[in-house]
N, C-alpha and C positions, 0 to 999 in steps of 0.2 A: 737787728736785735738778734742775740744768741738763741737759738733753741733747745731748751733741756726738758729732760723728762724729769718730772717730781717724783723721787724715791721715798717711799714710806720708811719712817726711821724706823729701826729694829727694837723691838721690845727687849727688855733686859741686856741690850750691849752695850757695854762701855761707858755705864754712865749716861745712856741715851733711854728715853721712856718712848713707848708708842705714840705715833702724831697722825691725828685728823684735823684736817682744816675745817673745822665745822662751826666756828666762833661766829658770831653776829657781827656783821659790819653794816655801816650805814647804806642805803638802800639807792640814796641821791647820789650820783657820780658822775664825772666827766673825765675825759681822757686829753691829757696836753702832750704835743710831741714838741720835743727841743732839738736842736740841731746840734748842739755841743754845750759845752759848761759855761761858756762866756752867756750862753742864751739862758741859762738856767740861773747865773748869777743876776742877770737882767730881770729875770721873773721875781725873783726873791724880794732885790731891792725895789722893784716897781711897786709890788703888793704893799711894801711898805713893812714888810716883815722883819724882826730883829729878836736875836737869840737874847740878846741882853733884856729885851721886854718879856719876852717868854720867861724868864729868870726872876724878873722883877714882879711879875703877875699884872703888868699893864697891859699884856696882850696875850690871848690866847694861843694855843700852838695849832696852826693851820693843820688839816687832816689832807695832807699830801702826800701820796706812797709812790717812789720811784719803782717800776717795775723790772729794772735790770741794772747791772752795774757792767758799764761797758769795759771792754778789756782795755779800753784807750785810757782809762783813769789809771791802771796800773802801769801801763807800758810806756804812755807819753805824758799825759795831762798831770798827775801827781808829782812826778819826779822833775817838771820843770816849773813847777809853781813855788814861791817861797813857801817856808814849812807851815808858818801861821796862815797864809792863805789855804794850804792844802787842808788844815786842820779846820779851818772855819767852814770849807766847802764841804769836809765830811762831814760835820756834825749839822750843817744845814740839810743835808740828806738823812741822816739817822734819827736824829731827836724826834722828828714826826712819826717814823717806824715805830719808834717805843710808846707813843701816845695812842695810836691807831691802834696795836695790838692791845694795849691797855683796855682801850676804850669797849673793845670787841670782849674782853674778859669782865667787865665791870658788867656789861649787860647780861651775860652769861650769869654771873653773880646774883644779879638783882631777879633774873627769873627761877634760878634756884630757891632763892630764900621765899618768892612767892608760891613755888610748888611746895615748900617746906611746909609753909604756913595753911596751905589747901590740905595737905595729907592729915597735918594735926588736928584740924578742924573736923576731920571724917569725911572731907570730898573727896569723892573719886576722881581721879586724874585722867584725863582724856588719853585715847590711844596715842595721839600724837604727843602730847607732853609725857606719857611714859617712855614714847620711843625715845624721845631726846634725852630723859632723864639717865635712862639705862646706857644709852649712848655714853653720855658724859662720864658715867661710872665706868665702863670700858677704857675711856679714854684716858681716864687719872688712875687706872690702875687698880678700881675696887669693883671690876664686874665680879656677879655672882653672888655679892654679898646680899643679906636681906635689908630689907629697906625700912630700918629702924631708926632710934635716935643716935645711935653710934655711926650710922651710916651718914645721917644729914650733917654730923658734927665732923666729920672727916672729910667730906665730899667738900664742905665749905672752907675748910681748911688749905683744900686744893686749889679751888677755883677761886684764885684771888690774884690780885696784881704784882707784878715785879717793879721796883723801883726804877724811875727814868733814868735817874743816875749811876744805877748798878747796870743797867741793860746797856747804856751808852758804853759806860768804861769799860765792860766786858768784850763789846764789840769793838772797841777802839783796840785792846790789847790784841784779841783774837784774830781779828783780820789784818793789824798793822795800818789803821786809818784806811780800810778798804783796799789795800794794795797786796793782799796775797793773792798767791794763786788760785787758792781755794774760793776766794772772793770772786774773783775774775772769771773763773771757769763753771762756777756753779753756785753763785748767789751765797756761799757759805761763809757766815759771819762770826761763827762759834766755834768753828772746829770740831763739830761733833761726829762721832764716830760711827761707823756702820759697818756689819759684816754681810750685806746683801747689797753690794754695787755702789758706785759713788765715784769718788776721783781718789785714784793711788797716790799715796806719797811718794814723793821720789826717794826718800829712804825712810822705807817702810820697817818697824822694827820687828824682825822676824818673833821674837819672843811674846808679842801680843797677838799673832795669828795673822790672818788675812784678811786686814781691817781696809777701809777706806774712809774717805771723809766724805759725809752725807752732803749731796748735792741738791737744791732747792730751786722751784720754777722763778721763784722772785725772793727778794730780800726779805720782804714781808713774812713770806712762810719759813725764813730760816729763825727769824726772831721769835714766832710763835711755836714753833719746835723747842727752840731755847728755854722759852718759858713754862712750856709743858714739861719740858725735863726738871727743872728747879720744882714745878709743882707736881710731881707725880714719882721721882725716882727716889729709892730708898736712901740712896747717898746723900739727899736734901733735906732729910727727915727736920734735922734741925733748924733748916732755913725756915721751913713751913711752922714750926715751933714758935721760934722767935717773931715770926709775922704775927701768928695769931696771939700771941702775948701782947704785943701793941695794939691789936684790935681789943683786947680784953682792957687794955688800961687806956683806952680812946685816945691812943697817939697816933701821930702821922707814920706811916709806912715808908721808911727811907733807907737809902743806900748805905748810909754810914752805919746804922744800926743792924744792918743783915750781912754786911760783907764777909764778916767775920765767920760766918757759918758755912761759906764755900770754902773751906780748906780740902775739901776732897774733890773739887771742880777739877783741878789738874795736880799733875804729879810733883809740881813744884812746891805745894803745899802752902805754907805760912808764908814764904816768898813770894807766891803768887797773889796772895790776899793783899800783902803789903804794897804790891805793885799797882793793883786796882785800887786802892784807897789812895794811892799817889796820883794816878791818872784822874780820878775824881776830884781830888784837892786842886793839883796843878791846872785843870781845865774848869774848875768852878762849876762843876756839874750837880752838886747838891739841891740848889735853888730849884731845880728843875723838877724835883718830887713834890713842891708845892703849886706846879703849874698846871693850867688846865687845858683841855682841848676845844678848840673851838665848836661849836655847833653848826654845823654848815656841811655841804655836800663833800664829800670826798674826791680828790682830785688825785689819778692816776698817772704818774709823769713818766713819760718814753723820753731817755736820752738817744739819740741815735749815734 
């Protein structure tokens, strides 16, 4: 498996916010090593997992996490697979990443609300809770603000999930079903930029400066960085505003409801949004927004 250095995402750079992998994850875990994608397919089918059942809500999404995207996926496996099988394999790998990342955000959001209630009641926060809260504030671009009503209001708008249908659709588009050079060399699934190291594009646009594509230790870290980007950068204030409006109306937070707010995610603008909408529709991704994650130990999957 490839060794990579996890590079911290540059604050304020090219629509990328500061990243800190500090979200809660299940403490129970096991690691599974598989020799190839045929073994992964056998594992998936042998466990009785089914994307169709996840969408139907008759089976929760299992919390397994692929630890690396092997270069063989790009160079050999994906090119030799029929298109439908390539897509199915990538969805089997990418959908659980979205759910594990969202689970961590839900846990953080739950803790945030509990601390807000304690603060409102006059209860003093413990040093550990205060440190955690200030860390979250820094992480989400709210460092240095007074802890008042507006602080809690804005932080809750930021510490929130991203619809799985949107995560997966953008992952598909940005990584070419996981076959991009950036995905193979740096687990970079969303094409996030950095001006402090990373993977150099072969055709770097000089007008944009000396930028690179951010590299990550794991695919999950890439997903979490992308989600933090949407939850913290000024470019996505409309995304957060629309999500908060859905919450206020007690409506589900869905990809189709929010995709239109991401017009600034790409220089392609409206064309980019329409493409993400098409990916969601053609691959029947919106039902994932109603799916649940299984309450069981996380499985870290290593593909040799």
